[in-house]
C-alpha positions as CSV (number, residue, x, y, z in Angstrom):
1,M,-5.3,14.7,37.7
2,Q,-9.2,15.3,38.2
3,E,-9.9,14.4,35.0
4,Q,-8.0,11.2,35.1
5,I,-10.0,10.3,38.3
6,H,-13.3,11.0,36.7
7,Q,-12.2,9.0,33.9
8,L,-11.0,6.1,36.5
9,I,-14.6,6.3,38.1
10,E,-16.3,6.2,34.8
11,L,-14.6,3.2,33.5
12,A,-15.0,1.3,36.9
13,H,-18.8,2.1,36.6
14,S,-19.0,0.7,33.2
15,G,-17.3,-2.8,33.9
16,Q,-13.7,-1.7,32.3
17,C,-12.0,-2.3,35.5
18,D,-8.7,-3.2,34.2
19,K,-8.4,0.0,32.1
20,A,-9.5,1.6,35.2
21,L,-7.0,-0.5,37.3
22,Q,-4.2,0.9,34.7
23,I,-5.3,4.6,35.1
24,A,-5.2,4.4,39.2
25,R,-1.6,3.0,39.2
26,D,-0.6,5.8,36.5
27,I,-2.1,8.5,38.7
28,L,-0.2,7.2,41.8
29,A,3.1,6.7,39.9
30,K,2.8,10.3,39.2
31,D,1.2,11.8,42.5
32,P,1.0,9.2,45.6
33,S,-0.8,12.0,47.7
34,Q,-4.0,11.1,45.6
35,A,-6.3,9.5,48.0
36,A,-9.1,8.7,45.3
37,A,-6.6,6.9,43.4
38,W,-5.6,4.8,46.5
39,K,-9.0,3.8,47.3
40,W,-9.8,2.6,43.7
41,L,-6.7,0.8,43.5
42,A,-7.9,-0.8,46.7
43,Y,-11.1,-1.7,45.1
44,L,-9.9,-3.1,41.7
45,A,-6.8,-4.7,42.8
46,P,-7.5,-8.5,42.1
47,D,-5.3,-9.8,44.7
48,P,-6.8,-9.4,48.1
49,H,-3.5,-8.9,49.7
50,E,-2.4,-6.0,47.1
51,A,-5.8,-4.4,47.9
52,L,-5.3,-4.5,51.7
53,Y,-1.5,-3.4,51.3
54,T,-3.0,-0.5,48.9
55,A,-5.4,0.8,51.8
56,Q,-2.7,0.4,54.3
57,Q,-0.7,2.9,52.1
58,L,-3.8,5.5,52.3
59,Q,-3.8,5.0,56.0
60,A,-0.1,5.9,56.3
61,L,-0.9,9.0,54.1
62,S,-4.3,9.9,55.7
63,P,-4.9,8.0,58.9
64,D,-7.9,9.9,59.4
65,D,-9.8,9.5,56.4
66,P,-13.5,8.2,57.3
67,W,-13.3,5.4,54.5
68,L,-10.7,3.4,56.3
69,E,-13.2,2.7,58.9
70,S,-15.4,0.4,57.0
71,A,-12.8,-0.4,54.0
72,L,-10.1,-1.8,56.1
73,P,-12.1,-4.2,58.1
74,A,-13.7,-5.6,54.8
75,L,-10.2,-5.5,53.1
76,R,-8.7,-7.6,56.0
77,A,-11.5,-10.1,56.1
78,R,-10.9,-10.5,52.2
79,A,-7.4,-11.0,52.6
80,S,-7.4,-13.5,55.6
81,G,-10.2,-15.7,53.6
82,S,-8.3,-15.8,50.6
83,D,-5.2,-17.3,51.9
84,D,-6.2,-20.9,50.7
85,A,-8.4,-19.9,47.8
86,P,-7.4,-19.1,44.2
87,R,-7.0,-15.6,43.6
88,A,-9.1,-15.3,40.5
89,R,-9.6,-12.4,38.3
90,H,-13.2,-11.0,38.0
91,T,-15.4,-12.8,35.8
92,E,-18.3,-10.5,35.4
93,P,-17.8,-6.6,34.1
94,G,-17.7,-4.4,37.0
95,T,-17.7,-7.0,39.9
96,R,-14.6,-8.3,41.9
97,P,-15.1,-11.8,43.9
98,G,-15.6,-11.6,47.3
99,W,-17.4,-8.1,47.4
100,S,-20.8,-7.8,48.4
101,P,-23.2,-4.9,46.8
102,A,-23.0,-3.0,50.1
103,V,-19.4,-3.1,50.3
104,Y,-18.9,-2.2,46.7
105,T,-21.3,0.8,47.4
106,A,-19.0,1.6,50.4
107,L,-15.6,1.6,48.6
108,I,-17.0,3.7,45.6
109,G,-18.4,6.4,47.7
110,L,-15.3,8.4,47.1
111,L,-14.8,12.0,47.7
112,V,-14.4,14.2,44.2
113,V,-13.2,17.7,45.5
114,G,-14.0,20.5,43.0
115,V,-13.5,24.3,43.1
116,V,-15.9,26.8,41.1
117,A,-15.0,30.3,41.5
118,L,-15.7,33.9,40.6
119,T,-12.2,35.0,41.1
120,L,-9.0,33.2,40.1
121,I,-7.3,31.9,43.5
122,L,-6.8,28.3,42.7
123,S,-5.6,26.6,39.7
124,E,-8.7,24.5,39.6
125,Q,-11.0,27.4,39.7
126,I,-12.7,28.6,36.4
127,A,-14.4,31.6,35.1
128,P,-12.6,34.4,37.2
129,R,-14.6,37.1,37.9
130,S,-14.9,40.0,40.4
131,G,-17.2,42.8,41.2
132,A,-17.1,46.6,42.8
133,G,-19.1,49.3,44.1
134,A,-17.6,52.9,44.4
135,I,-18.2,56.6,45.0
136,V,-17.2,58.9,42.7
137,A,-16.8,62.9,42.4
138,A,-20.1,64.7,41.4
139,S,-20.9,68.4,41.1
140,E,-22.8,70.1,44.2
141,A,-25.9,69.9,42.3
142,E,-25.5,66.1,41.7
143,A,-24.5,65.6,45.2
144,S,-27.7,67.6,46.8
145,P,-30.0,64.6,47.7
146,A,-29.7,64.0,51.0
147,R,-31.2,60.3,51.9
148,R,-28.6,58.1,53.6
149,L,-29.8,54.7,53.9
150,F,-26.9,53.0,54.6
151,S,-25.5,52.3,58.1
152,G,-22.4,54.1,59.2
153,G,-19.1,52.8,60.7
154,R,-16.7,50.2,59.4
155,V,-16.6,46.5,60.2
156,S,-14.0,44.1,59.8
157,R,-16.3,40.6,60.2
158,L,-15.6,36.7,60.0
159,S,-18.7,34.7,59.8
160,R,-18.9,31.1,59.9
161,L,-22.2,29.1,59.9
162,D,-21.5,26.0,62.1
163,P,-20.6,23.3,59.5
164,V,-22.7,19.9,59.7
165,R,-21.2,16.5,59.4
166,V,-23.2,14.8,56.4
167,S,-23.7,11.2,56.6
168,L,-24.5,9.5,53.1
169,I,-25.5,5.8,53.7
170,G,-25.5,3.9,50.5
171,G,-27.8,1.3,49.6
172,A,-27.2,-1.8,47.8
173,D,-28.0,-0.4,44.5
174,G,-25.7,2.6,45.4
175,A,-28.2,5.1,45.9
176,S,-27.6,7.4,48.6
177,S,-29.8,8.6,51.4
178,T,-31.0,12.4,51.6
179,A,-28.5,14.4,53.4
180,V,-28.7,17.9,54.9
181,L,-26.1,20.2,53.9
182,I,-25.5,23.3,55.4
183,P,-22.8,25.4,53.6
184,E,-20.2,27.2,55.4
185,V,-19.6,31.1,54.9
186,V,-16.3,32.5,55.2
187,E,-16.1,36.2,55.0
188,Q,-12.8,38.2,55.1
189,T,-12.3,42.0,54.7
190,D,-9.2,44.1,54.2
191,T,-8.9,47.9,54.1
192,R,-6.4,49.7,52.1
193,F,-5.8,53.5,51.5
194,Y,-4.3,55.9,49.2
195,T,-2.7,58.8,50.7
196,F,-2.1,62.5,49.7
197,E,-0.8,65.5,51.1
198,A,-2.9,68.9,51.3
199,S,-3.4,71.8,53.3
200,T,-6.5,73.5,51.7
201,E,-10.2,72.7,50.4
202,E,-9.0,72.8,47.0
203,E,-6.2,70.4,47.3
204,I,-8.0,68.0,49.0
205,R,-10.7,68.4,46.5
206,A,-8.3,67.8,44.0
207,A,-6.5,64.8,45.4
208,V,-9.9,62.7,46.3
209,Y,-11.0,63.5,42.7
210,N,-8.0,62.5,40.6
211,D,-5.7,59.9,42.8
212,G,-8.4,57.5,44.0
213,P,-8.7,53.9,42.5
214,T,-9.7,53.4,39.0
215,L,-12.8,51.5,37.9
216,K,-13.3,49.3,35.3
217,S,-14.8,52.0,32.8
218,G,-11.4,53.8,33.3
219,Q,-13.3,56.7,35.8
220,K,-11.6,57.6,38.9
221,S,-13.6,57.2,42.1
222,I,-13.4,58.8,45.6
223,A,-13.3,55.4,46.9
224,M,-14.1,51.7,46.0
225,T,-15.2,48.0,47.3
226,S,-13.9,45.2,45.4
227,Y,-15.4,42.0,46.8
228,Q,-14.7,38.4,45.4
229,I,-17.0,35.4,45.7
230,W,-15.9,31.7,45.2
231,V,-17.2,28.3,46.2
232,Q,-15.2,25.5,47.3
233,W,-17.2,21.8,47.3
234,K,-17.1,18.3,47.9
235,A,-19.5,15.5,46.6
236,R,-19.6,12.0,47.0
237,Q,-20.0,9.7,43.8
238,T,-21.9,6.6,44.0
239,A,-22.9,4.1,41.7
240,N,-25.4,5.9,40.0
241,S,-25.2,9.4,41.4
242,C,-23.2,12.2,43.0
243,Q,-24.5,14.3,45.8
244,M,-22.7,17.5,47.1
245,T,-21.3,16.8,50.6
246,Q,-19.8,20.1,51.5
247,A,-19.9,23.6,50.5
248,V,-17.9,26.6,51.7
249,V,-19.1,30.1,50.4
250,N,-15.8,32.2,50.3
251,L,-16.4,36.2,50.8
252,N,-13.6,38.7,50.1
253,V,-14.3,42.2,50.3
254,T,-11.7,45.0,50.0
255,Y,-12.2,48.8,50.8
256,T,-9.9,51.4,49.3
257,L,-10.6,55.0,51.1
258,P,-8.8,58.1,51.0
259,Q,-6.5,59.0,53.9
260,W,-5.3,62.8,54.1
261,I,-1.7,64.0,55.5
262,P,-2.3,67.5,56.4
263,T,0.5,69.6,55.9
264,G,1.0,73.3,56.3
265,D,-1.6,74.8,59.1
266,P,-5.0,73.8,57.9
267,P,-7.9,75.6,59.6
268,D,-9.9,74.0,62.3
269,I,-13.0,73.7,59.8
270,L,-10.9,71.7,57.3
271,F,-10.4,68.8,60.1
272,E,-13.9,69.0,60.5
273,Q,-15.0,68.9,57.0
274,W,-12.7,66.0,56.2
275,E,-13.9,63.8,59.3
276,H,-17.5,64.5,58.0
277,F,-16.5,63.5,54.5
278,Y,-14.4,60.3,55.5
279,D,-17.0,59.1,57.5
280,Y,-19.9,59.6,54.8
281,V,-17.6,57.9,52.1
282,A,-16.5,55.0,54.4
283,S,-20.3,54.4,55.2
284,H,-21.0,54.1,51.6
285,E,-18.3,51.4,51.0
286,E,-19.2,49.4,54.0
287,H,-22.7,49.5,52.4
288,H,-21.4,47.9,49.4
289,G,-19.4,45.2,51.3
290,L,-22.8,44.4,53.1
291,L,-24.6,44.1,49.8
292,A,-21.8,41.3,49.1
293,R,-22.4,39.7,51.9
294,D,-26.2,39.5,50.9
295,C,-24.9,38.0,47.7
296,A,-22.9,35.2,49.4
297,D,-25.8,34.4,51.7
298,Y,-28.0,34.2,48.5
299,L,-25.7,31.8,46.9
300,V,-25.6,29.8,50.1
301,E,-29.6,29.3,50.1
302,Q,-29.1,28.1,46.5
303,L,-26.7,25.5,47.3
304,K,-28.8,24.1,50.0
305,Q,-31.1,23.2,47.3
306,L,-28.8,21.6,44.9
307,E,-30.3,18.4,44.1
308,S,-28.1,15.5,43.3
309,Q,-26.6,14.7,39.8
310,P,-25.8,11.5,37.9
311,T,-22.3,12.5,37.9
312,C,-20.0,14.7,39.8
313,T,-19.5,16.9,36.7
314,G,-23.2,17.5,36.4
315,I,-22.5,18.8,40.2
316,E,-19.8,21.1,38.9
317,N,-21.7,22.6,36.0
318,A,-24.8,23.2,38.5
319,I,-22.4,25.0,41.0
320,N,-21.2,27.1,37.8
321,E,-24.8,28.1,37.1
322,L,-25.6,29.2,40.7
323,V,-22.4,31.4,40.9
324,D,-23.1,33.1,37.8
325,E,-26.8,33.7,38.8
326,A,-25.4,35.2,42.3
327,Y,-22.9,37.3,40.4
328,A,-25.7,38.4,38.3
329,Y,-27.9,39.2,41.4
330,C,-25.0,41.0,43.1
331,E,-24.1,43.2,40.3
332,E,-28.0,44.3,40.1
333,L,-27.7,45.2,43.8
334,Q,-24.4,46.9,43.6
335,T,-25.5,49.2,40.6
336,A,-28.8,49.9,41.8
337,F,-27.0,51.5,45.1
338,D,-24.7,53.3,43.3
339,L,-27.3,54.9,41.0
340,E,-28.8,56.4,43.9
341,F,-26.0,57.2,46.3
342,G,-22.9,56.6,44.5
343,R,-21.9,60.4,43.6
344,T,-20.9,63.0,46.0
345,S,-18.6,66.2,46.5
346,F,-15.9,67.5,48.8
347,P,-17.3,68.9,51.3
348,L,-20.1,67.1,52.1
349,P,-23.5,69.5,51.2
350,E,-24.6,70.6,54.7
351,D,-27.7,68.2,54.7
352,R,-25.5,65.2,54.7
């Protein structure tokens, strides 16, 4: 459906209004919920009364659509002024009788919605990807370095930057003014556990080394953090450019941690060893989550600097490049952290 919307816009811009009009009607025959098609039909319809009726259909569908605020008065005035006038078809490519360039710009300032992603969550998303960091089993010799730079504790955080309403005012040539875009960041975390029963140090060690989540390499890990980052965006298409008006960077972080279910009569020292070990492992995984947040923040900064493009397809391609860049950046951070701190053993060495 989005491809048809883009085709409709391109045809209208090139002056092929009859073809664009037919596509708009075809879209709405299949899916009357397509607001962009209603807007274009209102512009393209040669009959002012049909154009007004079309806008009223959109009003019933989406009464709070900001497009209606400027479009409806213009459409009503056009319909009222045409009662005694012949209802002529357009005579020049890309124009409609009774529409000033300013109104034309306002009417074609339609929202084009797209989604690009690192992970597949909606049908429109592309290039599904995900990342992970993990702590794996090591011999005591490998696990002996004791530097602990990552923070302790576990967090579950939902963070949103205050959205800023973007106002794009088109000029007579269809160019849009500079607008300040502040993307939102939405973060969600989830913690999952794999459980095992044990009564001795050897049984715990065997469980956390063999029963934990599996990495892409096929190696078992003691614990793992998986993260998914994707972008939802909106852009405004004017006569000669497309500019992003809204962006939401979504971050989902999932922690997979071990959960010991004691059996028999374990000694007190085993409980102390487990608590110490669990806190260390959970803290390691939390740091992977914080690194993923750094990546989301990095992507936000890149989106803020995204320039307008001639078409919204150009915007989509530019966002794809930024997502790929952010993903590569994140993989570097996660890999570097695991190279230094990604191996440990049970019980933990005394210096940890």
